[in-house]
CHARMM-style PDB file with segment names, atoms N, HN, CA, C and O in Angstrom:
ATOM      1  N   MET     1       0.840  -1.182   0.000  1.00  0.00      PROA
ATOM      2  CA  MET     1       0.000   0.000   0.000  1.00  0.00      PROA
ATOM      3  C   MET     1       0.885   1.246   0.000  1.00  0.00      PROA
ATOM      4  O   MET     1       1.815   1.343   0.801  1.00  0.00      PROA
ATOM      5  N   THR     2       0.607   2.186  -0.880  1.00  0.00      PROA
ATOM      6  HN  THR     2      -0.148   2.107  -1.531  1.00  0.00      PROA
ATOM      7  CA  THR     2       1.369   3.419  -0.989  1.00  0.00      PROA
ATOM      8  C   THR     2       0.916   4.399   0.089  1.00  0.00      PROA
ATOM      9  O   THR     2      -0.282   4.644   0.235  1.00  0.00      PROA
ATOM     10  N   PRO     3       1.864   4.965   0.851  1.00  0.00      PROA
ATOM     11  CA  PRO     3       1.456   5.942   1.871  1.00  0.00      PROA
ATOM     12  C   PRO     3       0.900   7.209   1.226  1.00  0.00      PROA
ATOM     13  O   PRO     3       1.331   7.616   0.147  1.00  0.00      PROA
ATOM     14  N   VAL     4      -0.046   7.811   1.897  1.00  0.00      PROA
ATOM     15  HN  VAL     4      -0.395   7.480   2.774  1.00  0.00      PROA
ATOM     16  CA  VAL     4      -0.619   9.067   1.427  1.00  0.00      PROA
ATOM     17  C   VAL     4       0.237  10.198   1.977  1.00  0.00      PROA
ATOM     18  O   VAL     4       0.442  10.307   3.185  1.00  0.00      PROA
ATOM     19  N   LEU     5       0.730  11.034   1.078  1.00  0.00      PROA
ATOM     20  HN  LEU     5       0.564  10.945   0.096  1.00  0.00      PROA
ATOM     21  CA  LEU     5       1.544  12.171   1.486  1.00  0.00      PROA
ATOM     22  C   LEU     5       0.659  13.405   1.585  1.00  0.00      PROA
ATOM     23  O   LEU     5      -0.200  13.646   0.737  1.00  0.00      PROA
ATOM     24  N   ASP     6       0.887  14.175   2.633  1.00  0.00      PROA
ATOM     25  HN  ASP     6       1.585  13.980   3.322  1.00  0.00      PROA
ATOM     26  CA  ASP     6       0.130  15.411   2.742  1.00  0.00      PROA
ATOM     27  C   ASP     6       1.022  16.525   3.272  1.00  0.00      PROA
ATOM     28  O   ASP     6       2.041  16.290   3.922  1.00  0.00      PROA
ATOM     29  N   LEU     7       0.601  17.733   2.972  1.00  0.00      PROA
ATOM     30  HN  LEU     7      -0.227  17.925   2.444  1.00  0.00      PROA
ATOM     31  CA  LEU     7       1.323  18.931   3.384  1.00  0.00      PROA
ATOM     32  C   LEU     7       0.308  19.888   3.983  1.00  0.00      PROA
ATOM     33  O   LEU     7      -0.714  20.189   3.366  1.00  0.00      PROA
ATOM     34  N   ASP     8       0.591  20.359   5.173  1.00  0.00      PROA
ATOM     35  HN  ASP     8       1.421  20.115   5.674  1.00  0.00      PROA
ATOM     36  CA  ASP     8      -0.256  21.368   5.810  1.00  0.00      PROA
ATOM     37  C   ASP     8       0.408  22.721   5.644  1.00  0.00      PROA
ATOM     38  O   ASP     8       1.520  22.937   6.127  1.00  0.00      PROA
ATOM     39  N   LEU     9      -0.268  23.628   4.965  1.00  0.00      PROA
ATOM     40  HN  LEU     9      -1.171  23.453   4.573  1.00  0.00      PROA
ATOM     41  CA  LEU     9       0.234  24.984   4.762  1.00  0.00      PROA
ATOM     42  C   LEU     9      -0.582  25.954   5.603  1.00  0.00      PROA
ATOM     43  O   LEU     9      -1.809  25.870   5.659  1.00  0.00      PROA
ATOM     44  N   VAL    10       0.110  26.865   6.247  1.00  0.00      PROA
ATOM     45  HN  VAL    10       1.106  26.934   6.201  1.00  0.00      PROA
ATOM     46  CA  VAL    10      -0.560  27.928   6.997  1.00  0.00      PROA
ATOM     47  C   VAL    10      -0.292  29.224   6.249  1.00  0.00      PROA
ATOM     48  O   VAL    10       0.857  29.589   6.001  1.00  0.00      PROA
ATOM     49  N   LEU    11      -1.357  29.903   5.897  1.00  0.00      PROA
ATOM     50  HN  LEU    11      -2.290  29.606   6.098  1.00  0.00      PROA
ATOM     51  CA  LEU    11      -1.258  31.147   5.138  1.00  0.00      PROA
ATOM     52  C   LEU    11      -1.493  32.338   6.062  1.00  0.00      PROA
ATOM     53  O   LEU    11      -2.375  32.315   6.921  1.00  0.00      PROA
ATOM     54  N   LYS    12      -0.677  33.385   5.864  1.00  0.00      PROA
ATOM     55  HN  LYS    12       0.039  33.403   5.166  1.00  0.00      PROA
ATOM     56  CA  LYS    12      -0.842  34.634   6.619  1.00  0.00      PROA
ATOM     57  C   LYS    12      -1.030  35.757   5.617  1.00  0.00      PROA
ATOM     58  O   LYS    12      -0.203  35.941   4.724  1.00  0.00      PROA
ATOM     59  N   SER    13      -2.109  36.505   5.760  1.00  0.00      PROA
ATOM     60  HN  SER    13      -2.781  36.356   6.486  1.00  0.00      PROA
ATOM     61  CA  SER    13      -2.342  37.626   4.856  1.00  0.00      PROA
ATOM     62  C   SER    13      -1.446  38.798   5.226  1.00  0.00      PROA
ATOM     63  O   SER    13      -1.074  38.971   6.386  1.00  0.00      PROA
ATOM     64  N   LYS    14      -1.107  39.597   4.228  1.00  0.00      PROA
ATOM     65  HN  LYS    14      -1.409  39.457   3.285  1.00  0.00      PROA
ATOM     66  CA  LYS    14      -0.308  40.799   4.489  1.00  0.00      PROA
ATOM     67  C   LYS    14      -1.082  41.799   5.336  1.00  0.00      PROA
ATOM     68  O   LYS    14      -0.495  42.615   6.046  1.00  0.00      PROA
ATOM     69  N   GLU    15      -2.408  41.725   5.250  1.00  0.00      PROA
ATOM     70  HN  GLU    15      -2.885  41.062   4.673  1.00  0.00      PROA
ATOM     71  CA  GLU    15      -3.262  42.642   6.014  1.00  0.00      PROA
ATOM     72  C   GLU    15      -3.388  42.218   7.474  1.00  0.00      PROA
ATOM     73  O   GLU    15      -4.002  42.929   8.269  1.00  0.00      PROA
ATOM     74  N   GLN    16      -2.819  41.076   7.835  1.00  0.00      PROA
ATOM     75  HN  GLN    16      -2.320  40.499   7.188  1.00  0.00      PROA
ATOM     76  CA  GLN    16      -2.869  40.538   9.194  1.00  0.00      PROA
ATOM     77  C   GLN    16      -4.311  40.346   9.671  1.00  0.00      PROA
ATOM     78  O   GLN    16      -4.657  40.673  10.806  1.00  0.00      PROA
ATOM     79  N   GLU    17      -5.133  39.811   8.783  1.00  0.00      PROA
ATOM     80  HN  GLU    17      -4.852  39.544   7.861  1.00  0.00      PROA
ATOM     81  CA  GLU    17      -6.511  39.466   9.120  1.00  0.00      PROA
ATOM     82  C   GLU    17      -6.888  38.211   8.349  1.00  0.00      PROA
ATOM     83  O   GLU    17      -6.188  37.804   7.422  1.00  0.00      PROA
ATOM     84  N   ALA    18      -7.995  37.605   8.741  1.00  0.00      PROA
ATOM     85  HN  ALA    18      -8.563  37.935   9.494  1.00  0.00      PROA
ATOM     86  CA  ALA    18      -8.422  36.358   8.111  1.00  0.00      PROA
ATOM     87  C   ALA    18      -8.597  36.533   6.604  1.00  0.00      PROA
ATOM     88  O   ALA    18      -9.094  37.557   6.136  1.00  0.00      PROA
ATOM     89  N   ILE    19      -8.185  35.531   5.871  1.00  0.00      PROA
ATOM     90  HN  ILE    19      -7.781  34.699   6.252  1.00  0.00      PROA
ATOM     91  CA  ILE    19      -8.336  35.517   4.416  1.00  0.00      PROA
ATOM     92  C   ILE    19      -9.796  35.191   4.107  1.00  0.00      PROA
ATOM     93  O   ILE    19     -10.361  34.276   4.706  1.00  0.00      PROA
ATOM     94  N   PRO    20     -10.416  35.928   3.176  1.00  0.00      PROA
ATOM     95  CA  PRO    20     -11.815  35.632   2.843  1.00  0.00      PROA
ATOM     96  C   PRO    20     -11.985  34.167   2.420  1.00  0.00      PROA
ATOM     97  O   PRO    20     -11.162  33.623   1.683  1.00  0.00      PROA
ATOM     98  N   LEU    21     -13.058  33.546   2.896  1.00  0.00      PROA
ATOM     99  HN  LEU    21     -13.726  33.988   3.494  1.00  0.00      PROA
ATOM    100  CA  LEU    21     -13.296  32.133   2.609  1.00  0.00      PROA
ATOM    101  C   LEU    21     -13.353  31.832   1.118  1.00  0.00      PROA
ATOM    102  O   LEU    21     -12.920  30.761   0.690  1.00  0.00      PROA
ATOM    103  N   GLU    22     -13.876  32.754   0.321  1.00  0.00      PROA
ATOM    104  HN  GLU    22     -14.228  33.624   0.668  1.00  0.00      PROA
ATOM    105  CA  GLU    22     -13.950  32.503  -1.118  1.00  0.00      PROA
ATOM    106  C   GLU    22     -12.556  32.423  -1.744  1.00  0.00      PROA
ATOM    107  O   GLU    22     -12.340  31.655  -2.681  1.00  0.00      PROA
ATOM    108  N   LYS    23     -11.622  33.207  -1.233  1.00  0.00      PROA
ATOM    109  HN  LYS    23     -11.798  33.831  -0.472  1.00  0.00      PROA
ATOM    110  CA  LYS    23     -10.234  33.145  -1.726  1.00  0.00      PROA
ATOM    111  C   LYS    23      -9.591  31.808  -1.357  1.00  0.00      PROA
ATOM    112  O   LYS    23      -8.937  31.177  -2.187  1.00  0.00      PROA
ATOM    113  N   LEU    24      -9.780  31.385  -0.111  1.00  0.00      PROA
ATOM    114  HN  LEU    24     -10.311  31.899   0.563  1.00  0.00      PROA
ATOM    115  CA  LEU    24      -9.247  30.091   0.303  1.00  0.00      PROA
ATOM    116  C   LEU    24      -9.866  28.958  -0.503  1.00  0.00      PROA
ATOM    117  O   LEU    24      -9.175  28.014  -0.887  1.00  0.00      PROA
ATOM    118  N   SER    25     -11.166  29.051  -0.757  1.00  0.00      PROA
ATOM    119  HN  SER    25     -11.727  29.817  -0.444  1.00  0.00      PROA
ATOM    120  CA  SER    25     -11.858  28.026  -1.540  1.00  0.00      PROA
ATOM    121  C   SER    25     -11.323  27.961  -2.959  1.00  0.00      PROA
ATOM    122  O   SER    25     -11.149  26.870  -3.501  1.00  0.00      PROA
ATOM    123  N   GLU    26     -11.058  29.114  -3.571  1.00  0.00      PROA
ATOM    124  HN  GLU    26     -11.199  30.000  -3.130  1.00  0.00      PROA
ATOM    125  CA  GLU    26     -10.502  29.144  -4.925  1.00  0.00      PROA
ATOM    126  C   GLU    26      -9.143  28.453  -4.969  1.00  0.00      PROA
ATOM    127  O   GLU    26      -8.866  27.666  -5.875  1.00  0.00      PROA
ATOM    128  N   LEU    27      -8.312  28.749  -4.000  1.00  0.00      PROA
ATOM    129  HN  LEU    27      -8.537  29.388  -3.264  1.00  0.00      PROA
ATOM    130  CA  LEU    27      -6.986  28.143  -3.950  1.00  0.00      PROA
ATOM    131  C   LEU    27      -7.083  26.638  -3.698  1.00  0.00      PROA
ATOM    132  O   LEU    27      -6.381  25.850  -4.332  1.00  0.00      PROA
ATOM    133  N   GLN    28      -7.945  26.248  -2.781  1.00  0.00      PROA
ATOM    134  HN  GLN    28      -8.516  26.888  -2.266  1.00  0.00      PROA
ATOM    135  CA  GLN    28      -8.147  24.824  -2.480  1.00  0.00      PROA
ATOM    136  C   GLN    28      -8.638  24.081  -3.719  1.00  0.00      PROA
ATOM    137  O   GLN    28      -8.179  22.975  -4.002  1.00  0.00      PROA
ATOM    138  N   GLU    29      -9.562  24.681  -4.453  1.00  0.00      PROA
ATOM    139  HN  GLU    29      -9.935  25.580  -4.223  1.00  0.00      PROA
ATOM    140  CA  GLU    29     -10.093  24.067  -5.679  1.00  0.00      PROA
ATOM    141  C   GLU    29      -9.000  23.936  -6.740  1.00  0.00      PROA
ATOM    142  O   GLU    29      -8.906  22.910  -7.413  1.00  0.00      PROA
ATOM    143  N   ALA    30      -8.182  24.969  -6.886  1.00  0.00      PROA
ATOM    144  HN  ALA    30      -8.259  25.802  -6.339  1.00  0.00      PROA
ATOM    145  CA  ALA    30      -7.091  24.909  -7.861  1.00  0.00      PROA
ATOM    146  C   ALA    30      -6.117  23.786  -7.517  1.00  0.00      PROA
ATOM    147  O   ALA    30      -5.650  23.075  -8.407  1.00  0.00      PROA
ATOM    148  N   LEU    31      -5.814  23.628  -6.254  1.00  0.00      PROA
ATOM    149  HN  LEU    31      -6.193  24.205  -5.531  1.00  0.00      PROA
ATOM    150  CA  LEU    31      -4.925  22.539  -5.845  1.00  0.00      PROA
ATOM    151  C   LEU    31      -5.575  21.182  -6.063  1.00  0.00      PROA
ATOM    152  O   LEU    31      -4.908  20.237  -6.485  1.00  0.00      PROA
ATOM    153  N   ALA    32      -6.862  21.074  -5.782  1.00  0.00      PROA
ATOM    154  HN  ALA    32      -7.404  21.842  -5.440  1.00  0.00      PROA
ATOM    155  CA  ALA    32      -7.573  19.809  -5.968  1.00  0.00      PROA
ATOM    156  C   ALA    32      -7.614  19.408  -7.441  1.00  0.00      PROA
ATOM    157  O   ALA    32      -7.598  18.219  -7.760  1.00  0.00      PROA
ATOM    158  N   CYS    33      -7.666  20.388  -8.334  1.00  0.00      PROA
ATOM    159  HN  CYS    33      -7.678  21.354  -8.075  1.00  0.00      PROA
ATOM    160  CA  CYS    33      -7.722  20.107  -9.777  1.00  0.00      PROA
ATOM    161  C   CYS    33      -6.343  19.950 -10.400  1.00  0.00      PROA
ATOM    162  O   CYS    33      -6.235  19.593 -11.573  1.00  0.00      PROA
ATOM    163  N   SER    34      -5.299  20.207  -9.642  1.00  0.00      PROA
ATOM    164  HN  SER    34      -5.387  20.496  -8.689  1.00  0.00      PROA
ATOM    165  CA  SER    34      -3.941  20.110 -10.183  1.00  0.00      PROA
ATOM    166  C   SER    34      -3.483  18.655 -10.202  1.00  0.00      PROA
ATOM    167  O   SER    34      -4.172  17.769  -9.696  1.00  0.00      PROA
ATOM    168  N   ASP    35      -2.323  18.422 -10.788  1.00  0.00      PROA
ATOM    169  HN  ASP    35      -1.763  19.142 -11.199  1.00  0.00      PROA
ATOM    170  CA  ASP    35      -1.808  17.055 -10.861  1.00  0.00      PROA
ATOM    171  C   ASP    35      -0.706  16.777  -9.827  1.00  0.00      PROA
ATOM    172  O   ASP    35       0.073  15.838  -9.990  1.00  0.00      PROA
ATOM    173  N   ILE    36      -0.642  17.585  -8.775  1.00  0.00      PROA
ATOM    174  HN  ILE    36      -1.275  18.348  -8.643  1.00  0.00      PROA
ATOM    175  CA  ILE    36       0.332  17.285  -7.732  1.00  0.00      PROA
ATOM    176  C   ILE    36      -0.107  16.023  -6.995  1.00  0.00      PROA
ATOM    177  O   ILE    36      -1.298  15.765  -6.821  1.00  0.00      PROA
ATOM    178  N   SER    37       0.863  15.261  -6.579  1.00  0.00      PROA
ATOM    179  HN  SER    37       1.830  15.469  -6.720  1.00  0.00      PROA
ATOM    180  CA  SER    37       0.571  13.925  -6.060  1.00  0.00      PROA
ATOM    181  C   SER    37       0.455  13.861  -4.534  1.00  0.00      PROA
ATOM    182  O   SER    37       0.514  12.779  -3.950  1.00  0.00      PROA
ATOM    183  N   ILE    38       0.294  14.994  -3.907  1.00  0.00      PROA
ATOM    184  HN  ILE    38       0.246  15.873  -4.381  1.00  0.00      PROA
ATOM    185  CA  ILE    38       0.110  15.003  -2.453  1.00  0.00      PROA
ATOM    186  C   ILE    38      -1.146  15.788  -2.111  1.00  0.00      PROA
ATOM    187  O   ILE    38      -1.622  16.610  -2.894  1.00  0.00      PROA
ATOM    188  N   ILE    39      -1.661  15.519  -0.947  1.00  0.00      PROA
ATOM    189  HN  ILE    39      -1.274  14.850  -0.311  1.00  0.00      PROA
ATOM    190  CA  ILE    39      -2.815  16.260  -0.451  1.00  0.00      PROA
ATOM    191  C   ILE    39      -2.299  17.517   0.244  1.00  0.00      PROA
ATOM    192  O   ILE    39      -1.422  17.436   1.104  1.00  0.00      PROA
ATOM    193  N   VAL    40      -2.836  18.670  -0.122  1.00  0.00      PROA
ATOM    194  HN  VAL    40      -3.548  18.736  -0.820  1.00  0.00      PROA
ATOM    195  CA  VAL    40      -2.434  19.931   0.490  1.00  0.00      PROA
ATOM    196  C   VAL    40      -3.614  20.483   1.282  1.00  0.00      PROA
ATOM    197  O   VAL    40      -4.672  20.777   0.724  1.00  0.00      PROA
ATOM    198  N   ASP    41      -3.415  20.618   2.581  1.00  0.00      PROA
ATOM    199  HN  ASP    41      -2.556  20.379   3.034  1.00  0.00      PROA
ATOM    200  CA  ASP    41      -4.419  21.238   3.443  1.00  0.00      PROA
ATOM    201  C   ASP    41      -3.947  22.638   3.782  1.00  0.00      PROA
ATOM    202  O   ASP    41      -2.809  22.830   4.209  1.00  0.00      PROA
ATOM    203  N   MET    42      -4.820  23.614   3.592  1.00  0.00      PROA
ATOM    204  HN  MET    42      -5.745  23.457   3.245  1.00  0.00      PROA
ATOM    205  CA  MET    42      -4.466  24.999   3.879  1.00  0.00      PROA
ATOM    206  C   MET    42      -5.227  25.496   5.099  1.00  0.00      PROA
ATOM    207  O   MET    42      -6.392  25.164   5.315  1.00  0.00      PROA
ATOM    208  N   HSD    43      -4.531  26.299   5.881  1.00  0.00      PROA
ATOM    209  HN  HSD    43      -3.585  26.569   5.706  1.00  0.00      PROA
ATOM    210  CA  HSD    43      -5.108  26.850   7.106  1.00  0.00      PROA
ATOM    211  C   HSD    43      -4.777  28.338   7.163  1.00  0.00      PROA
ATOM    212  O   HSD    43      -3.684  28.754   6.777  1.00  0.00      PROA
ATOM    213  N   ASP    44      -5.697  29.110   7.631  1.00  0.00      PROA
ATOM    214  HN  ASP    44      -6.585  28.772   7.944  1.00  0.00      PROA
ATOM    215  CA  ASP    44      -5.524  30.557   7.755  1.00  0.00      PROA
ATOM    216  C   ASP    44      -5.006  30.877   9.156  1.00  0.00      PROA
ATOM    217  O   ASP    44      -5.667  30.587  10.153  1.00  0.00      PROA
ATOM    218  N   TRP    45      -3.829  31.473   9.220  1.00  0.00      PROA
ATOM    219  HN  TRP    45      -3.292  31.709   8.410  1.00  0.00      PROA
ATOM    220  CA  TRP    45      -3.191  31.810  10.496  1.00  0.00      PROA
ATOM    221  C   TRP    45      -4.124  32.610  11.401  1.00  0.00      PROA
ATOM    222  O   TRP    45      -4.228  32.334  12.596  1.00  0.00      PROA
ATOM    223  N   TYR    46      -4.793  33.588  10.830  1.00  0.00      PROA
ATOM    224  HN  TYR    46      -4.708  33.812   9.859  1.00  0.00      PROA
ATOM    225  CA  TYR    46      -5.607  34.493  11.635  1.00  0.00      PROA
ATOM    226  C   TYR    46      -6.981  33.916  11.979  1.00  0.00      PROA
ATOM    227  O   TYR    46      -7.739  34.539  12.722  1.00  0.00      PROA
ATOM    228  N   ALA    47      -7.312  32.741  11.452  1.00  0.00      PROA
ATOM    229  HN  ALA    47      -6.696  32.235  10.848  1.00  0.00      PROA
ATOM    230  CA  ALA    47      -8.594  32.115  11.762  1.00  0.00      PROA
ATOM    231  C   ALA    47      -8.420  30.877  12.644  1.00  0.00      PROA
ATOM    232  O   ALA    47      -9.403  30.242  13.025  1.00  0.00      PROA
ATOM    233  N   MET    48      -7.179  30.537  12.966  1.00  0.00      PROA
ATOM    234  HN  MET    48      -6.380  31.053  12.656  1.00  0.00      PROA
ATOM    235  CA  MET    48      -6.956  29.326  13.774  1.00  0.00      PROA
ATOM    236  C   MET    48      -6.798  29.667  15.245  1.00  0.00      PROA
ATOM    237  O   MET    48      -6.408  30.780  15.597  1.00  0.00      PROA
ATOM    238  N   PRO    49      -7.104  28.700  16.102  1.00  0.00      PROA
ATOM    239  CA  PRO    49      -6.985  28.934  17.545  1.00  0.00      PROA
ATOM    240  C   PRO    49      -5.541  29.218  17.966  1.00  0.00      PROA
ATOM    241  O   PRO    49      -4.595  28.758  17.327  1.00  0.00      PROA
ATOM    242  N   GLU    50      -5.392  29.965  19.023  1.00  0.00      PROA
ATOM    243  HN  GLU    50      -6.160  30.339  19.542  1.00  0.00      PROA
ATOM    244  CA  GLU    50      -4.078  30.370  19.527  1.00  0.00      PROA
ATOM    245  C   GLU    50      -3.177  29.172  19.836  1.00  0.00      PROA
ATOM    246  O   GLU    50      -1.973  29.234  19.584  1.00  0.00      PROA
ATOM    247  N   HSD    51      -3.733  28.084  20.377  1.00  0.00      PROA
ATOM    248  HN  HSD    51      -4.710  28.033  20.582  1.00  0.00      PROA
ATOM    249  CA  HSD    51      -2.879  26.933  20.716  1.00  0.00      PROA
ATOM    250  C   HSD    51      -2.279  26.290  19.466  1.00  0.00      PROA
ATOM    251  O   HSD    51      -1.182  25.735  19.538  1.00  0.00      PROA
ATOM    252  N   PHE    52      -2.972  26.349  18.311  1.00  0.00      PROA
ATOM    253  HN  PHE    52      -3.862  26.800  18.253  1.00  0.00      PROA
ATOM    254  CA  PHE    52      -2.385  25.853  17.070  1.00  0.00      PROA
ATOM    255  C   PHE    52      -1.243  26.776  16.623  1.00  0.00      PROA
ATOM    256  O   PHE    52      -0.201  26.312  16.160  1.00  0.00      PROA
ATOM    257  N   ARG    53      -1.456  28.079  16.770  1.00  0.00      PROA
ATOM    258  HN  ARG    53      -2.302  28.456  17.147  1.00  0.00      PROA
ATOM    259  CA  ARG    53      -0.390  29.022  16.396  1.00  0.00      PROA
ATOM    260  C   ARG    53       0.871  28.763  17.223  1.00  0.00      PROA
ATOM    261  O   ARG    53       1.981  28.787  16.691  1.00  0.00      PROA
ATOM    262  N   LYS    54       0.699  28.517  18.514  1.00  0.00      PROA
ATOM    263  HN  LYS    54      -0.203  28.497  18.946  1.00  0.00      PROA
ATOM    264  CA  LYS    54       1.850  28.251  19.373  1.00  0.00      PROA
ATOM    265  C   LYS    54       2.588  26.994  18.921  1.00  0.00      PROA
ATOM    266  O   LYS    54       3.817  26.979  18.869  1.00  0.00      PROA
ATOM    267  N   THR    55       1.845  25.949  18.596  1.00  0.00      PROA
ATOM    268  HN  THR    55       0.846  25.961  18.638  1.00  0.00      PROA
ATOM    269  CA  THR    55       2.468  24.710  18.125  1.00  0.00      PROA
ATOM    270  C   THR    55       3.262  24.963  16.846  1.00  0.00      PROA
ATOM    271  O   THR    55       4.371  24.452  16.686  1.00  0.00      PROA
ATOM    272  N   ILE    56       2.698  25.746  15.947  1.00  0.00      PROA
ATOM    273  HN  ILE    56       1.797  26.161  16.077  1.00  0.00      PROA
ATOM    274  CA  ILE    56       3.391  26.054  14.689  1.00  0.00      PROA
ATOM    275  C   ILE    56       4.644  26.877  14.963  1.00  0.00      PROA
ATOM    276  O   ILE    56       5.699  26.612  14.385  1.00  0.00      PROA
ATOM    277  N   ILE    57       4.538  27.861  15.827  1.00  0.00      PROA
ATOM    278  HN  ILE    57       3.682  28.077  16.296  1.00  0.00      PROA
ATOM    279  CA  ILE    57       5.708  28.674  16.172  1.00  0.00      PROA
ATOM    280  C   ILE    57       6.800  27.795  16.768  1.00  0.00      PROA
ATOM    281  O   ILE    57       7.977  27.964  16.449  1.00  0.00      PROA
ATOM    282  N   ASP    58       6.415  26.854  17.636  1.00  0.00      PROA
ATOM    283  HN  ASP    58       5.459  26.717  17.896  1.00  0.00      PROA
ATOM    284  CA  ASP    58       7.385  25.993  18.306  1.00  0.00      PROA
ATOM    285  C   ASP    58       7.962  24.909  17.407  1.00  0.00      PROA
ATOM    286  O   ASP    58       9.124  24.538  17.570  1.00  0.00      PROA
ATOM    287  N   HSD    59       7.168  24.384  16.450  1.00  0.00      PROA
ATOM    288  HN  HSD    59       6.224  24.685  16.318  1.00  0.00      PROA
ATOM    289  CA  HSD    59       7.591  23.192  15.712  1.00  0.00      PROA
ATOM    290  C   HSD    59       7.530  23.321  14.191  1.00  0.00      PROA
ATOM    291  O   HSD    59       8.001  22.428  13.487  1.00  0.00      PROA
ATOM    292  N   GLY    60       6.968  24.394  13.674  1.00  0.00      PROA
ATOM    293  HN  GLY    60       6.585  25.120  14.246  1.00  0.00      PROA
ATOM    294  CA  GLY    60       6.845  24.546  12.228  1.00  0.00      PROA
ATOM    295  C   GLY    60       8.075  25.215  11.636  1.00  0.00      PROA
ATOM    296  O   GLY    60       9.021  25.559  12.344  1.00  0.00      PROA
ATOM    297  N   PHE    61       8.039  25.390  10.318  1.00  0.00      PROA
ATOM    298  HN  PHE    61       7.271  25.111   9.742  1.00  0.00      PROA
ATOM    299  CA  PHE    61       9.121  26.126   9.662  1.00  0.00      PROA
ATOM    300  C   PHE    61       8.557  26.942   8.509  1.00  0.00      PROA
ATOM    301  O   PHE    61       7.539  26.591   7.912  1.00  0.00      PROA
ATOM    302  N   LEU    62       9.239  28.029   8.213  1.00  0.00      PROA
ATOM    303  HN  LEU    62      10.065  28.314   8.698  1.00  0.00      PROA
ATOM    304  CA  LEU    62       8.816  28.980   7.209  1.00  0.00      PROA
ATOM    305  C   LEU    62       9.271  28.545   5.824  1.00  0.00      PROA
ATOM    306  O   LEU    62      10.457  28.294   5.611  1.00  0.00      PROA
ATOM    307  N   LEU    63       8.329  28.454   4.874  1.00  0.00      PROA
ATOM    308  HN  LEU    63       7.365  28.658   5.047  1.00  0.00      PROA
ATOM    309  CA  LEU    63       8.682  28.115   3.496  1.00  0.00      PROA
ATOM    310  C   LEU    63       8.919  29.355   2.656  1.00  0.00      PROA
ATOM    311  O   LEU    63       9.829  29.383   1.827  1.00  0.00      PROA
ATOM    312  N   LEU    64       8.107  30.382   2.866  1.00  0.00      PROA
ATOM    313  HN  LEU    64       7.369  30.360   3.539  1.00  0.00      PROA
ATOM    314  CA  LEU    64       8.194  31.587   2.035  1.00  0.00      PROA
ATOM    315  C   LEU    64       7.749  32.782   2.855  1.00  0.00      PROA
ATOM    316  O   LEU    64       6.752  32.718   3.574  1.00  0.00      PROA
ATOM    317  N   ASP    65       8.477  33.849   2.745  1.00  0.00      PROA
ATOM    318  HN  ASP    65       9.287  33.901   2.161  1.00  0.00      PROA
ATOM    319  CA  ASP    65       8.128  35.079   3.443  1.00  0.00      PROA
ATOM    320  C   ASP    65       8.371  36.238   2.502  1.00  0.00      PROA
ATOM    321  O   ASP    65       9.506  36.518   2.117  1.00  0.00      PROA
ATOM    322  N   ASN    66       7.273  36.919   2.129  1.00  0.00      PROA
ATOM    323  HN  ASN    66       6.351  36.692   2.442  1.00  0.00      PROA
ATOM    324  CA  ASN    66       7.447  38.089   1.264  1.00  0.00      PROA
ATOM    325  C   ASN    66       6.431  39.139   1.535  1.00  0.00      PROA
ATOM    326  OT1 ASN    66       6.440  40.188   0.890  1.00  0.00      PROA
TER     327      ASN     66
END
């Protein structure tokens, strides 16, 4: 059995506020329709509970900052 690979991405808006759900949905749909071979779950930094943010700060890593 082939293991299922997944990637959890946390997105932070430049405006430092929650990303509109329609924007997240568009991005999620584009990824679902793409031919990448892993499952990508996206999470909005400003919409997630504080304890998740702490875990990410303590154990996550930055892929892109601009």
